[in-house]
C-alpha positions in Angstrom: 158.3 123.0 148.9 154.5 123.0 149.3 154.9 123.3 153.1 157.3 126.3 152.6 155.0 127.8 150.1 152.0 127.4 152.5 153.9 129.5 155.1 154.4 132.3 152.5 158.0 131.6 152.0 159.7 131.8 148.6 162.8 129.9 147.7 165.4 130.6 145.0 165.8 128.1 142.2 169.4 127.2 143.2 168.3 126.7 146.7 165.5 124.3 145.7 168.2 121.8 144.3 170.0 121.7 147.8 166.7 121.2 149.7 165.3 118.2 148.0 163.6 115.9 150.5 165.6 116.6 153.6 163.0 116.6 156.3 165.3 117.9 159.1 166.5 120.7 156.9 163.0 121.8 156.0 162.0 122.0 159.6 164.9 124.2 160.2 164.1 126.5 157.3 160.5 126.8 158.6 161.9 128.1 161.8 164.0 130.8 160.2 161.2 133.3 159.9 162.5 134.5 156.5 160.2 135.2 153.6 162.9 134.5 151.0 165.4 131.6 151.2 168.7 131.8 149.3 171.2 129.2 148.3 173.5 130.7 151.0 171.0 130.1 153.7 170.6 126.5 152.9 174.3 125.9 152.7 174.8 127.5 156.1 172.2 125.3 157.6 173.6 122.2 155.9 177.0 122.9 157.5 175.5 123.1 160.9 173.5 119.8 160.4 176.4 117.9 159.0 177.8 115.7 161.8 181.6 116.6 162.5 184.1 114.0 161.3 185.8 112.1 164.1 189.4 113.1 163.8 192.1 110.8 165.0 195.6 112.1 165.9 198.5 110.0 164.7 200.2 108.4 167.7 202.6 105.6 168.5 199.6 103.5 169.7 200.1 99.8 169.0 197.0 97.9 170.1 197.7 94.5 171.7 194.2 93.2 170.8 194.9 93.4 167.0 197.3 90.4 167.3 194.5 88.1 168.4 191.7 86.4 166.5 188.3 86.8 167.9 187.1 83.9 170.0 183.3 84.1 170.0 180.6 81.4 170.1 176.8 82.3 170.4 174.8 79.7 172.1 171.9 79.8 169.5 169.8 77.2 171.4 169.3 79.7 174.1 168.3 82.6 171.7 164.8 83.0 170.3 166.1 84.4 167.0 164.5 82.4 164.0 162.6 80.1 166.4 159.5 82.0 167.4 156.4 80.0 166.4 153.9 81.2 169.0 150.4 82.3 167.9 149.6 83.6 171.4 146.7 81.0 171.9 145.9 79.0 175.1 148.1 76.1 174.1 151.2 78.3 173.9 150.4 79.8 177.3 150.1 76.4 178.9 153.3 75.1 177.2 155.2 78.3 178.2 154.4 77.9 182.0 154.8 74.1 181.9 158.2 74.5 180.3 159.2 77.1 183.0 158.0 75.0 185.9 159.6 71.8 184.7 163.0 73.4 184.1 163.2 75.4 187.2 161.8 72.7 189.5 164.7 70.4 188.5 167.1 73.2 189.8 165.2 73.1 193.2 164.8 69.3 193.3 168.5 68.6 193.4 168.8 70.1 196.8 168.6 67.8 199.8 166.6 69.2 202.7 165.5 67.6 206.0 161.8 67.8 205.0 160.8 65.4 202.2 160.1 67.1 198.8 156.7 65.8 197.7 154.1 66.9 195.0 151.2 69.1 196.3 148.7 66.2 195.7 150.9 64.1 198.2 151.5 67.0 200.6 147.7 67.2 201.4 147.9 63.7 202.8 150.8 64.6 205.2 148.6 66.6 207.8 150.6 67.6 210.8 153.9 66.8 209.2 156.5 69.0 207.7 157.0 68.9 204.0 158.8 70.7 201.2 156.9 71.5 197.8 158.1 73.0 194.6 155.4 75.2 193.1 154.6 78.2 191.1 152.9 81.1 192.8 149.6 82.0 191.3 148.3 84.7 193.7 149.4 86.7 196.8 147.8 88.9 199.3 148.0 90.0 202.9 145.3 88.8 205.4 143.4 90.9 207.8 145.7 89.6 210.6 148.8 90.9 208.6 149.9 87.5 207.5 151.1 86.7 203.9 148.7 84.4 202.0 149.8 82.6 198.8 148.1 80.3 196.4 150.4 77.8 194.7 150.3 75.1 192.2 152.4 72.3 190.5 151.6 69.8 187.8 149.5 67.7 190.3 147.4 70.1 192.3 147.1 73.4 193.9 147.2 74.4 197.6 147.4 77.5 199.9 150.3 78.7 202.0 150.3 81.3 205.0 153.4 82.9 206.3 153.4 84.6 209.7 155.8 86.1 212.2 159.5 86.0 211.4 159.0 83.8 208.4 157.3 86.8 206.6 160.5 88.7 206.1 161.9 86.3 203.6 158.5 85.4 202.1 157.7 89.0 201.3 160.3 88.6 198.4 158.0 86.0 196.7 156.7 87.3 193.4 153.8 86.2 191.3 154.7 83.3 189.0 157.9 82.6 190.9 158.8 78.9 191.1 160.0 78.3 194.6 160.4 75.6 197.2 158.3 76.1 200.3 158.8 74.3 203.5 156.2 74.2 206.2 153.7 72.1 208.3 150.6 70.8 206.6 147.3 71.6 208.2 143.8 70.9 206.9 143.2 74.0 204.6 146.9 75.1 204.0 150.6 74.9 204.7 152.1 77.0 207.5 155.1 78.3 205.8 158.5 78.3 207.6 160.9 78.8 204.8 161.2 79.6 201.1 164.0 78.9 198.6 164.6 80.2 195.2 166.7 78.0 192.7 169.8 80.4 193.2 173.4 79.9 192.1 175.5 77.4 194.2 177.8 79.0 196.7 180.5 76.8 195.1 180.4 78.8 191.9 183.7 80.5 191.3 184.8 83.4 189.3 186.4 82.5 185.9 189.1 84.2 183.9 190.4 84.0 180.4 193.8 82.9 179.0 194.4 85.9 176.8 195.0 89.3 178.2 192.3 91.0 176.4 189.3 93.2 177.5 185.6 93.8 176.7 183.9 97.2 176.7 180.2 97.3 177.5 177.7 100.0 176.3 173.9 100.3 176.0 171.1 102.7 175.3 172.9 105.0 172.7 169.6 106.1 171.4 170.7 107.3 168.0 168.2 109.7 166.5 167.2 111.3 169.9 167.8 115.0 170.5 169.4 114.0 173.8 171.9 111.7 172.0 175.4 112.5 173.5 177.6 112.5 170.3 180.4 114.2 172.0 180.8 111.5 174.7 180.6 108.7 172.1 183.2 110.4 169.9 185.6 110.6 172.8 185.1 106.8 173.4 185.9 106.2 169.7 189.1 108.4 169.9 190.2 106.5 173.1 189.9 103.3 171.2 192.1 104.6 168.6 194.7 105.5 171.2 194.0 109.0 172.3 194.6 109.7 176.1 197.2 109.2 178.8 199.5 106.3 179.0 197.3 104.4 181.5 194.1 104.7 179.5 195.9 103.9 176.3 197.1 100.7 177.9 193.5 99.6 178.6 192.3 100.7 175.2 195.0 98.5 173.6 193.3 95.4 175.2 190.0 96.1 173.9 188.9 93.3 171.5 185.1 93.3 172.0 182.4 95.7 172.3 179.0 94.4 173.6 175.9 96.7 173.1 172.9 95.8 175.3 170.0 97.2 173.3 168.3 100.5 172.7 170.7 101.2 169.9 168.3 103.9 168.4 165.6 105.9 169.9 162.9 104.4 167.6 159.7 105.9 166.2 156.4 106.0 168.1 157.7 104.3 171.3 155.8 106.8 173.5 153.3 109.6 173.0 155.0 112.8 171.7 158.3 111.1 171.0 158.6 113.0 167.5 159.2 116.2 169.5 162.4 114.6 171.0 163.7 113.2 167.7 166.4 114.8 165.5 166.1 111.8 162.9 162.6 110.6 162.3 163.3 107.9 159.9 164.1 104.6 161.5 166.4 103.5 158.8 168.5 106.6 159.1 168.6 106.0 162.8 170.3 102.7 162.2 172.6 104.3 159.5 174.0 106.5 162.4 174.7 103.3 164.4 176.5 101.7 161.2 178.5 104.9 160.9 179.7 104.6 164.4 180.6 100.9 164.0 182.6 102.0 160.8 184.6 104.5 163.0 185.7 101.7 165.4 189.1 99.9 165.0 188.6 97.1 162.5 190.0 94.5 164.9 187.3 95.1 167.5 184.3 92.7 167.3 180.9 94.2 168.0 178.0 92.2 169.5 174.6 93.9 169.7 171.2 92.8 171.1 167.9 94.8 170.8 166.0 96.8 173.5 162.5 98.1 173.8 163.2 101.1 171.6 164.6 99.0 168.7 162.9 97.8 165.6 161.8 94.3 166.9 158.8 93.1 168.9 158.5 94.8 172.2 158.0 91.6 174.3 160.8 89.4 175.7 162.4 87.3 174.4 163.4 89.7 171.6 164.8 88.3 168.4 168.1 89.8 167.0 167.9 93.1 165.0 167.1 92.4 161.2 169.8 92.8 158.6 167.6 95.4 156.8 168.3 97.7 159.7 171.8 97.0 160.9 174.0 96.5 157.8 177.4 96.8 159.5 179.7 93.9 160.2 178.5 92.9 163.7 177.2 89.8 165.5 173.4 90.2 166.0 172.0 88.3 168.9 168.5 88.2 170.7 167.7 89.6 174.1 168.4 87.6 176.2 171.3 85.6 174.6 174.3 83.7 175.7 177.8 84.5 174.0 180.9 82.8 174.9 183.8 85.4 174.7 187.3 84.1 175.3 185.7 81.2 177.2 183.8 83.3 179.5 179.9 82.8 179.2 178.2 86.3 178.8 174.6 86.7 179.4 173.4 89.8 177.3 170.0 91.1 178.2 168.6 94.6 177.6 167.0 94.6 181.1 163.3 95.4 180.4 162.1 93.4 183.3 164.0 95.8 185.8 160.8 97.9 185.8 158.7 95.0 187.2 161.2 94.0 189.8 161.4 97.6 191.1 157.6 97.8 191.2 157.0 94.6 193.1 160.0 93.3 194.9 161.0 95.0 198.4 164.4 96.7 198.3 164.6 97.2 194.6 165.3 100.7 193.0 166.3 102.4 189.7 169.3 103.8 191.7 170.7 100.3 192.1 169.8 98.1 189.1 172.6 95.7 190.1 170.4 94.5 193.0 167.8 93.5 190.5 170.5 91.6 188.5 171.3 89.7 191.7 167.7 88.7 191.8 167.9 87.4 188.3 170.5 85.0 189.5 168.7 84.1 192.7 165.5 83.3 191.0 167.3 81.8 187.8 164.8 83.8 185.8 165.0 87.2 184.0 161.3 88.1 184.2 159.2 85.8 186.4 156.1 88.1 186.9 153.9 87.6 183.9 152.0 90.7 182.7 154.0 93.4 184.2 156.2 93.9 181.1 155.5 92.3 177.8 156.4 88.6 177.6 155.7 86.5 174.5 154.4 83.0 175.5 156.8 80.9 173.4 156.6 77.1 173.8 160.1 77.4 175.5 160.8 79.9 178.2 164.0 81.6 177.0 164.1 83.6 180.2 164.9 80.7 182.5 168.6 80.7 183.4 169.5 77.0 183.4 173.1 78.0 182.4 175.1 80.0 184.9 176.9 82.9 183.3 180.3 84.3 184.1 179.2 87.9 183.2 175.8 89.6 183.0 175.4 92.6 180.9 172.2 94.9 181.0 171.1 98.3 180.2 167.5 99.9 180.1 167.6 102.1 183.0 170.6 104.4 181.9 172.2 103.7 185.3 176.0 102.7 185.5 176.3 100.1 188.3 178.2 96.9 189.1 178.2 93.9 191.5 179.6 90.5 192.0 177.5 87.6 193.1 178.8 84.2 193.9 181.5 84.5 191.1 179.4 86.2 188.5 180.2 89.7 187.5 177.2 92.0 187.0 177.3 95.0 184.9 174.8 97.7 183.9 176.5 99.9 181.4 174.6 103.2 181.6 173.8 105.3 178.5 174.8 107.9 175.8 171.7 109.8 176.2 171.2 112.9 178.4 168.4 113.0 181.0 164.9 113.0 179.3 161.7 114.8 180.4 160.3 111.3 181.1 163.2 110.5 183.4 162.9 113.8 185.2 159.1 113.0 186.0 160.0 109.4 187.1 162.9 110.6 189.2 165.5 108.6 187.3 169.1 109.9 187.5 171.1 108.6 184.6 174.9 108.3 184.4 175.7 109.0 180.7 179.1 108.6 179.1 180.6 105.9 181.5 181.9 102.9 179.8 182.8 99.7 182.0 185.7 97.6 180.8 186.4 94.1 181.9 190.0 92.8 181.6 189.3 89.0 181.1 192.6 87.6 182.3 192.8 89.6 185.5 189.1 89.5 186.2 189.3 93.3 186.8 186.5 95.8 186.0 187.3 99.4 185.3 185.1 102.4 184.3 186.2 104.9 181.7 184.6 108.4 181.9 183.8 110.0 178.6 181.0 112.3 180.0 183.1 115.4 179.6 
């Protein structure tokens, strides 16, 4: 009321009762350019601000998924939630990188090659011979002659590697802090690199399917609270889940038993400079209330699984713990990012995808237009964020970003780009967004694909895309 009075605006007594402490309403009243506010003025604005109810038409829709009990198992040992003990000191950093190296080197050590696999300390003794070393990359640069020069280390020693000629093509994909196997000839000061291997997924890995004819819908980056939030598209998805649409789309909707949300549930507060100008709801608790309201509108037999993103009310660094109950009060399964969740026997890796930024910036051939290519790199490297320092990573004593387990489905978000791929039997999904293109995305050249929802039919191993954009 003081803010209105400071602007010389008078308010009738009956209007005061309606205004109370509604921040969004006060902002609208200040923009009316009226000297006297009546009860009718306030009531008109309240009607405009009230979100429309989602109406469902009565149909003969009989959901098949309703007859099945949810079959979900969270692999808690692979989720940081409730286990973070790091203080960010030197010991934590040493433990973090040692844990990464030891686990990833095991994945590489099991592969038999013609050259013997030896520690770096032993490799130095094999001058003139070909060896294979498993090491972490500590630095990289290009020499004056145009060769690629790397410094590597393991738990025994450190050494240098040079790639020249044709071998550079493959070696160019080596990132800082990668754990790789390098094969080459040992000279006095370094190894002449001939080949490089990442842990990768075995070519024998096969695509798995479920026994029950059910389906999973995947969404991310809803950004509740943003002025670019696309409520209409989300409402159309909810209506579809209740059976609205043509016969073919209703058939798919009837199988939906699970909805997996890969982070950035809300737009958050203070995530970037000037964000308040792009917020409709400036209270973080009320932003999550909008998400809870959305969950309440879903059919009650659908199980929702949600992980956080960099806009959510958790720490910004990977790995992120699950969203606290004080924010998300609805009946959902809250998991960390990343996390492994078995759904109908298929192992889902759910990760917001924050590290996509560092891959695009540092790995040749990566782009925001094709996030699925980054997700393939996750599997090749068996790590979700190998480059330390590019995007925030918390040095836990255990590296939760190592992929010892091979997932059946990988679900990410973050870049607002709907995309898919399949790699050695693993289905890769980036589920897009429910937020319109922002000013930041325009500046960065990002082209989002809002309103598209991927649906995976678990028994058939078939992926579809539902369009709720218009």
